[in-house]
A tleap script that builds the chain and sets N, CA, C and O, in Angstrom:
source leaprc.protein.ff14SB
mol = sequence {
  NMET SER LYS PRO THR PRO ALA ARG ASN ARG
  THR THR ASN TRP SER SER TYR THR ALA SER
  LEU ARG LYS ARG GLY SER LEU LEU ILE TRP
  LEU ASP LYS GLU MET THR TRP LEU ALA PRO
  HIE ASP GLY SER PRO GLY ARG PRO ALA CVAL
}
set mol.1.N position { -25.204 -43.441 9.070 }
set mol.1.CA position { -24.538 -42.734 10.145 }
set mol.1.C position { -24.959 -41.264 10.090 }
set mol.1.O position { -24.865 -40.634 9.036 }
set mol.2.N position { -25.409 -40.729 11.186 }
set mol.2.CA position { -25.871 -39.347 11.212 }
set mol.2.C position { -24.715 -38.395 11.534 }
set mol.2.O position { -23.716 -38.791 12.135 }
set mol.3.N position { -24.872 -37.138 11.123 }
set mol.3.CA position { -23.858 -36.121 11.381 }
set mol.3.C position { -23.909 -35.705 12.850 }
set mol.3.O position { -24.988 -35.650 13.441 }
set mol.4.N position { -22.765 -35.417 13.435 }
set mol.4.CA position { -22.791 -34.903 14.807 }
set mol.4.C position { -23.305 -33.467 14.817 }
set mol.4.O position { -23.110 -32.727 13.852 }
set mol.5.N position { -23.950 -33.079 15.891 }
set mol.5.CA position { -24.461 -31.709 15.964 }
set mol.5.C position { -23.287 -30.751 16.136 }
set mol.5.O position { -22.371 -31.026 16.910 }
set mol.6.N position { -23.308 -29.626 15.418 }
set mol.6.CA position { -22.199 -28.672 15.518 }
set mol.6.C position { -22.174 -28.012 16.895 }
set mol.6.O position { -23.213 -27.824 17.528 }
set mol.7.N position { -20.975 -27.667 17.344 }
set mol.7.CA position { -20.814 -27.028 18.646 }
set mol.7.C position { -21.370 -25.614 18.598 }
set mol.7.O position { -21.215 -24.912 17.599 }
set mol.8.N position { -22.017 -25.200 19.680 }
set mol.8.CA position { -22.545 -23.839 19.771 }
set mol.8.C position { -21.643 -23.027 20.681 }
set mol.8.O position { -21.361 -23.416 21.814 }
set mol.9.N position { -21.201 -21.902 20.170 }
set mol.9.CA position { -20.375 -21.008 20.968 }
set mol.9.C position { -21.271 -19.942 21.572 }
set mol.9.O position { -21.957 -19.219 20.850 }
set mol.10.N position { -21.265 -19.847 22.867 }
set mol.10.CA position { -22.095 -18.868 23.556 }
set mol.10.C position { -21.206 -17.771 24.129 }
set mol.10.O position { -20.198 -18.045 24.782 }
set mol.11.N position { -21.597 -16.527 23.875 }
set mol.11.CA position { -20.850 -15.395 24.392 }
set mol.11.C position { -21.264 -15.127 25.825 }
set mol.11.O position { -22.444 -14.943 26.122 }
set mol.12.N position { -20.272 -15.108 26.717 }
set mol.12.CA position { -20.569 -14.844 28.125 }
set mol.12.C position { -20.062 -13.473 28.557 }
set mol.12.O position { -20.602 -12.886 29.494 }
set mol.13.N position { -19.029 -12.951 27.886 }
set mol.13.CA position { -18.477 -11.655 28.245 }
set mol.13.C position { -18.830 -10.660 27.141 }
set mol.13.O position { -18.041 -10.447 26.221 }
set mol.14.N position { -19.997 -10.060 27.230 }
set mol.14.CA position { -20.499 -9.202 26.154 }
set mol.14.C position { -19.691 -7.923 26.006 }
set mol.14.O position { -19.540 -7.435 24.886 }
set mol.15.N position { -19.168 -7.362 27.084 }
set mol.15.CA position { -18.399 -6.119 26.959 }
set mol.15.C position { -17.117 -6.364 26.169 }
set mol.15.O position { -16.733 -5.537 25.341 }
set mol.16.N position { -16.459 -7.479 26.414 }
set mol.16.CA position { -15.251 -7.820 25.661 }
set mol.16.C position { -15.583 -8.117 24.200 }
set mol.16.O position { -14.837 -7.729 23.301 }
set mol.17.N position { -16.688 -8.796 23.967 }
set mol.17.CA position { -17.110 -9.127 22.605 }
set mol.17.C position { -17.406 -7.865 21.798 }
set mol.17.O position { -16.988 -7.748 20.646 }
set mol.18.N position { -18.123 -6.930 22.399 }
set mol.18.CA position { -18.460 -5.678 21.724 }
set mol.18.C position { -17.203 -4.862 21.444 }
set mol.18.O position { -17.067 -4.276 20.370 }
set mol.19.N position { -16.284 -4.822 22.409 }
set mol.19.CA position { -15.032 -4.093 22.207 }
set mol.19.C position { -14.218 -4.710 21.074 }
set mol.19.O position { -13.606 -3.986 20.290 }
set mol.20.N position { -14.203 -6.027 20.981 }
set mol.20.CA position { -13.445 -6.672 19.908 }
set mol.20.C position { -14.064 -6.389 18.542 }
set mol.20.O position { -13.340 -6.274 17.553 }
set mol.21.N position { -15.381 -6.276 18.471 }
set mol.21.CA position { -16.020 -5.924 17.199 }
set mol.21.C position { -15.669 -4.507 16.783 }
set mol.21.O position { -15.437 -4.241 15.603 }
set mol.22.N position { -15.630 -3.597 17.746 }
set mol.22.CA position { -15.242 -2.216 17.422 }
set mol.22.C position { -13.794 -2.160 16.962 }
set mol.22.O position { -13.468 -1.452 16.009 }
set mol.23.N position { -12.934 -2.897 17.629 }
set mol.23.CA position { -11.523 -2.906 17.273 }
set mol.23.C position { -11.311 -3.528 15.893 }
set mol.23.O position { -10.425 -3.101 15.153 }
set mol.24.N position { -12.099 -4.513 15.549 }
set mol.24.CA position { -11.984 -5.176 14.250 }
set mol.24.C position { -12.289 -4.217 13.106 }
set mol.24.O position { -11.760 -4.383 12.006 }
set mol.25.N position { -13.132 -3.216 13.346 }
set mol.25.CA position { -13.485 -2.267 12.301 }
set mol.25.C position { -12.478 -1.153 12.126 }
set mol.25.O position { -12.585 -0.388 11.167 }
set mol.26.N position { -11.491 -1.026 13.024 }
set mol.26.CA position { -10.507 0.051 12.894 }
set mol.26.C position { -9.497 -0.300 11.808 }
set mol.26.O position { -9.218 -1.471 11.550 }
set mol.27.N position { -8.966 0.721 11.188 }
set mol.27.CA position { -8.016 0.536 10.094 }
set mol.27.C position { -6.828 1.452 10.332 }
set mol.27.O position { -6.989 2.668 10.435 }
set mol.28.N position { -5.653 0.882 10.418 }
set mol.28.CA position { -4.443 1.641 10.650 }
set mol.28.C position { -3.613 1.595 9.378 }
set mol.28.O position { -3.311 0.518 8.865 }
set mol.29.N position { -3.243 2.774 8.866 }
set mol.29.CA position { -2.470 2.860 7.626 }
set mol.29.C position { -1.168 3.584 7.917 }
set mol.29.O position { -1.163 4.661 8.513 }
set mol.30.N position { -0.073 2.988 7.496 }
set mol.30.CA position { 1.236 3.609 7.638 }
set mol.30.C position { 1.634 4.187 6.290 }
set mol.30.O position { 1.621 3.483 5.281 }
set mol.31.N position { 1.987 5.469 6.269 }
set mol.31.CA position { 2.418 6.129 5.042 }
set mol.31.C position { 3.880 6.525 5.176 }
set mol.31.O position { 4.311 7.021 6.216 }
set mol.32.N position { 4.631 6.300 4.113 }
set mol.32.CA position { 6.037 6.659 4.091 }
set mol.32.C position { 6.196 7.904 3.232 }
set mol.32.O position { 5.851 7.887 2.051 }
set mol.33.N position { 6.718 8.991 3.814 }
set mol.33.CA position { 6.877 10.242 3.071 }
set mol.33.C position { 7.958 10.139 2.001 }
set mol.33.O position { 7.968 10.923 1.052 }
set mol.34.N position { 8.872 9.174 2.147 }
set mol.34.CA position { 9.963 8.996 1.182 }
set mol.34.C position { 9.518 8.192 -0.040 }
set mol.34.O position { 10.264 8.098 -1.014 }
set mol.35.N position { 8.321 7.614 -0.005 }
set mol.35.CA position { 7.855 6.747 -1.076 }
set mol.35.C position { 7.506 7.547 -2.334 }
set mol.35.O position { 6.945 8.638 -2.242 }
set mol.36.N position { 7.838 7.003 -3.504 }
set mol.36.CA position { 7.455 7.611 -4.767 }
set mol.36.C position { 5.989 7.296 -5.023 }
set mol.36.O position { 5.605 6.130 -5.120 }
set mol.37.N position { 5.175 8.336 -5.131 }
set mol.37.CA position { 3.731 8.130 -5.248 }
set mol.37.C position { 3.279 7.906 -6.688 }
set mol.37.O position { 2.373 7.108 -6.926 }
set mol.38.N position { 3.878 8.576 -7.632 }
set mol.38.CA position { 3.434 8.449 -9.022 }
set mol.38.C position { 4.555 7.855 -9.869 }
set mol.38.O position { 5.684 8.345 -9.848 }
set mol.39.N position { 4.246 6.821 -10.596 }
set mol.39.CA position { 5.224 6.202 -11.488 }
set mol.39.C position { 5.332 7.037 -12.758 }
set mol.39.O position { 4.338 7.604 -13.211 }
set mol.40.N position { 6.517 7.118 -13.331 }
set mol.40.CA position { 6.654 7.861 -14.583 }
set mol.40.C position { 5.898 7.163 -15.711 }
set mol.40.O position { 5.816 5.936 -15.747 }
set mol.41.N position { 5.355 7.942 -16.615 }
set mol.41.CA position { 4.595 7.386 -17.734 }
set mol.41.C position { 5.560 6.742 -18.720 }
set mol.41.O position { 6.525 7.373 -19.151 }
set mol.42.N position { 5.303 5.499 -19.073 }
set mol.42.CA position { 6.204 4.794 -19.994 }
set mol.42.C position { 5.639 4.670 -21.403 }
set mol.42.O position { 6.275 4.066 -22.266 }
set mol.43.N position { 4.464 5.225 -21.654 }
set mol.43.CA position { 3.897 5.212 -22.995 }
set mol.43.C position { 2.935 4.075 -23.287 }
set mol.43.O position { 2.220 4.112 -24.289 }
set mol.44.N position { 2.905 3.058 -22.423 }
set mol.44.CA position { 1.987 1.959 -22.662 }
set mol.44.C position { 0.630 2.259 -22.024 }
set mol.44.O position { 0.567 2.987 -21.033 }
set mol.45.N position { -0.464 1.707 -22.579 }
set mol.45.CA position { -1.779 1.978 -22.029 }
set mol.45.C position { -1.968 1.255 -20.693 }
set mol.45.O position { -1.362 0.214 -20.441 }
set mol.46.N position { -2.802 1.821 -19.865 }
set mol.46.CA position { -3.129 1.188 -18.596 }
set mol.46.C position { -2.416 1.832 -17.427 }
set mol.46.O position { -1.672 2.801 -17.576 }
set mol.47.N position { -2.658 1.278 -16.288 }
set mol.47.CA position { -2.093 1.786 -15.041 }
set mol.47.C position { -0.604 1.465 -14.963 }
set mol.47.O position { -0.177 0.398 -15.404 }
set mol.48.N position { 0.194 2.383 -14.401 }
set mol.48.CA position { 1.623 2.089 -14.254 }
set mol.48.C position { 1.855 0.900 -13.321 }
set mol.48.O position { 1.075 0.675 -12.396 }
set mol.49.N position { 2.913 0.147 -13.559 }
set mol.49.CA position { 3.186 -1.051 -12.780 }
set mol.49.C position { 3.679 -0.715 -11.373 }
set mol.49.O position { 3.479 -1.507 -10.452 }
set mol.50.N position { 4.317 0.438 -11.190 }
set mol.50.CA position { 4.883 0.785 -9.878 }
set mol.50.C position { 4.189 2.036 -9.355 }
set mol.50.O position { 4.508 2.508 -8.264 }
savepdb mol mol.pdb
quit
């Protein structure tokens, strides 16, 4: 029994495709000013857990 040929997806709306690629590369970061940025040192080696 032979394998079926895989479906080919053809792009017909290139402007939408290009815009979606640009949007996919954007990165949105939310920062909270109330957040504790540095954990207190507890004496153990390595990076702090919090």
